[in-house]
LUMDOGU-7945 format. One record per residue (C-alpha): x, z, y. Coordinates in pm, whole numbers, plus 32768, in hexadecimal, padded with zeros to 4 digits. Layout:
XZY...
//
This chain:
7EDE2EF01A7B7FB12F95196E807830D119AA81B230921A7982A530E8196182142FCA188F82382EC319A083662DE1198583292D141AC0822C2D211BDC82192C131CE881C02CCE1E25813B2B971ED580512B151DC8800A2C521D0680652BA21BBE811D2C791AC581C72C67197481DC2D96189082D72DE2177F81B52DD0168D815E2C70170A82BF2BFB16B982B52C961560816E2BE1150E81DA2A9315A683192A7514D9828D2AFC139281D429C21329823728DD120C828127D1131082E02829147782E12731159884262725166184A62642177A8623261F1779861C258E18DB8526265519A884AB26201B0983CB27561B288292273F1BFA82A128B01C54839029DA1C4A82D32A5E1B1B830729131A65847D292D1AAD84902A8D1A1D83C72A2618EC84B328FF18AF85EF29D518C8856E2AED17E784EA29F316E7863C294116DD86EC2A8F16AA86022AF51590861529A514DD878A297B1510876F283315CE8824278716EA8752276F18268783269C195C86C0274B1A708671266C1B98860526EB1CEA84A1267D1D45852B25F81E8F862E25101DF485E723A41E4285DF22901D3E872422081DCF87CC235B1D9E8750236B1C3787D5220F1BED892122591C9C8957237E1BB0894722931A8487EB22F41A1086CE220F19B18584223A1A6884CD21E7192685692318187E84FB240F198A83EF24FB190283E1243A17B88393253E16AE840C2556154A8394263C143984722746139E84492854129983CE299A132B84762AF0132A83E82C4812DA845B2D3413EC846C2EAF13C4834D2F72145C843C302C154084C62F45165285FC3022166886642F9F1512864F2E311578879C2E39162D88652EB9150387AE2E0F13E4874B2CBD147187F62C4915AD896C2C5C155089472BC513F689402A56144F89BD2942153588CF2968165B895328B1178C88BC288C18E68908277319DA88BE27B41B4988FE26F71C8C89BF27621DC1891027851F0F89BA26581FAE89F3270A20FA8B02261021598A9324DF209389F724751F4789B625871E4A8A84259B1D088A2B26251BB58AD127421AFC8A9327B819988AC1291B191B8AA229E617DE89E52B2F17D88B322BE517CA8B982B55191D8A432B7A19BE8A242CE419518B862D4719B58B0B2E4A1AAF89CE2EB719F989BF302F19C788FA30D918B088BA324C189387A83349186387AA338319DC874C32141A178617321919388532329E1A49859F31981B4784AD30A61BEF85552F791C9084E52EC51DCA85892D711DFD85A22CA01F3A86452B771E8C85A52A471DEB859A2A5F1C70865829161C3E878F29861CFD88C02A3C1C7788752B7A1D3C87122B801CB3878F2B4B1B50887F2C711B7487632D591BDD86862CD71AC487942D2419C187C92E811A4E86542EC51A2A86402E2A18CC876A2EF1184E86B530371898854E2FD1185384F72FEA19C783E92F3B1A9284602E3A1B91838E2E021CCA83C62CBB1D8783BD2CE81F0184452B8D1F4F83812AD4205B82B72C0420C482A72C7F222B83302DD8227B81DF2E87228F816A2DFE214082A62E43207D82CF2FA1210A816D2FF0209C81B62F671F4082FA302F1F29823231681F6E811531181E7B81FE30BC1D5D82E631E41DA1841631011DB0855D31BF1D7F865B30A51DA586572F891EA3872F2E501E9F87332D3A1FA088002C7E20A188502D0B21F987632C052289864B2C8621AA86722DEB2227869F2D862394852D2D2D23A484D02E9F2387847A2F2524E28534305C2553846B3197252283AD310E23F68328320B22FE83D831EA21B0837D3277205D844E33AA200C847533311EA5858432341F0686D332C71EA287B031901E9487CF30541F6988BB2F381F0889122E191FF0898E2CC71F7A89802B491F9B8A212B4720F58B1C2C1A21B88A992D6B222D8B1D2E1823628B342F8023D889F92F5724AB89362EF62371899A303722C38954310323FC87EE307F240787BC30B622918835321C22B58723325323B6861831A322E88679323E2199871F338B21EF87253404208787AA32C41FEB890532701F698971312D20198A3C30301F558ABD2ED01F8B8ADF2DC81E798BDD2CAE1E808B6D2B921DA08B522A191D888A8E29241CB48BD728A41C258C6E29F41BC18B522AF11BAC8B742C501C3B8CDD2CBF1C6A8CDA2DE51D5A8BF22EFD1DC18C582F951F0D8C1130D41FC98B81306D21178C3A2F3B21948D802F9C20E68DF12F261F8E8F072F7B1E9C8F602ED11D548EF22FB21C328FC02FD01AF58EC82EFF1A2B8EF42DDB1B1D90722DE31B3B909A2CAF1A608F722BFB1AF98FAF2C141C6E90E72C101D4391442BF91EB392552B151F3892982ACB20A7915A2B882108907E2AA420328FB42AFF1EFE900D2A4D1DBA8F552A681C6F8FCB2A1A1B108F7A28B51AAB8ED8293E196F8DBF29D31A428D7228971B048C3228281A558CBA271A19698CFB263A1A938D7324DF1A218E4524BF1B5F8F2C25D71AEE906525671A3890D7261418FA921E2680199F9167272B1ABF917C28A61AA590F529131BF88FEB28711CD28FCD28B21E478E71291E1EB28EC028C7201B8E582A2620848F452AD221768F822C492185901B2D4C226E90C42E8121E090432FD0225B916D307B22FF90EA31DC22D3908231AF216891933114208F911530221F868FC92FE920388F652EB520FD8E422E0F21AE8DD42CA821708DDE2BD822AD8D2E2AA1222B8D74294B219D8EB02897220F8DE5275A224C8CF52818232E8E06286E24298DEF27AA25708F37271725EA8F2C26F92765905826B728439149274D27459075288727138FAE28E225DC8E54297326188D942A2E250B8C2429CA253D8BAA2B0924918C4E2BDD259E8B9F2B2026B88A522B2825FF8A6F2CA025D18A922CD0274A89712BE22792888C2CA326A788CC2DE0276D88042D4B288C869B2DCC287D86072C7928D886AB2BB327BD85FC2B97266D86FB2ABF25B4882A29E925FF892D28F3257B8A8D28BB26028B48277D25A58C4A268226228BE7255A26F68CDA243527078DA1241728498EA5230B289B8F8523FB295B8F75253E288F8F1A24B527388DE5259227348D31267A28208C5D27A227BA8AE6276227C089BF284427758856280D271087722933275B8610299226FB85752A6E280684812B8627BD831B2B5B283083212C39296582712C212AB883BF2BDC2B6684B02AF82AAC86212B492AC186E22A602BAA881F29A02B5288D72A4F2C6D88892BA22BD289042B2B2A7F8A492AA42B0E8A892BDF2BD98A4C2CBD2AA98B382BEF29CF8C472BDD2ADA8C552D582AE78C942D7029708D542C3929018E912B8129638E5A2A4B2A348EAE2952291E8D9D29E828418C8729B529408B8428A628F18BA3278229E18A4D27042974891A27DA293687EC272F28A4869527CD286F85F2276B272684B927C72662857C282A252986DD2834249E87282734238B877027E3224387BB278220DE86CB27CC1FC2877F29171F898750298020F388B4293E216A88E428A622C18943273622BB8A8C272223748A9125AA23B38A6C25492522891F24B9259389D8238D261A
//
């Protein structure tokens, strides 16, 4: 394999890799093959498609490999056009990948169309320019020695953000998506990864007391709400790392980078994000060229609710999506809060809290749990007793169901729809 500083992307599961030199050779021909609508067969194919589109200045629709034919058709695309290549004139890239960002990428109308996770229904598409996608990308001499490890899939908005951060500084990007904890920790050590990015769910698979490479100096969470217990565990696992939290969406890109679980609105985002009635709103101009948005719309509600931090003016924590809240008997229950308490139990591997329809209360709180493989399985009575000591009565799950796995979207978010 080539030296690490020449690698653009390495798939930790398959061992396939793409170097900066490979890209330079692939796009330098007189005629270059390019698929405007791409359903990649692997993470490496997704990265190759995005970088090629950026270099050639083309619009790219990037499908998720898991999208069904019905979902593709519902988005207005033709199945016959998927992975249909056309030939374009090649481009001569500079030898130094650091020069690509300034000389090649901003000079044309590259646009990327991605699809939402569909955690509460059918996925939707959103299209962005490089300017929007790279809003939070940071370039400096200090970033040039970075090696990125990524727990996201390469077709998702969070994965694209990490890819752009690596590209902007000529860094290698190591895909850890789909790997078990032992395998990806070993790879992090071998590749001397300095920066890790993934969802809270991705990092929760790491057993306590695991040995971690001392090269990791930054860990960024994203894709789903992170809680104080997530940062507490990461502090133990990566004692020398700076812990950050990214707030982003497929529709609007990355808007906030928080410290721990707290966020504030930076000066550069004052005109892009606003808070009204404890809900996050974003400027309509950021909302991914969505055809549902009217020209007169200035602000779009994300549906995400916040709580102001009393002891730190201007800072807030994100509670979760308005639609995720469970209305039961006149009370509103935040499922993330109940899940956080459930995960504190040693015998629980994973969980999902959701509303189950009830004729009297509207909904009751229900929980699906995945138990750890231990000689003695935790009993429902123990779970209920533990929860009752830490939560108000109306937040307690009335139904507890044991399942093999928690249903998730393609991006790893928990599906909040009831099993009923």
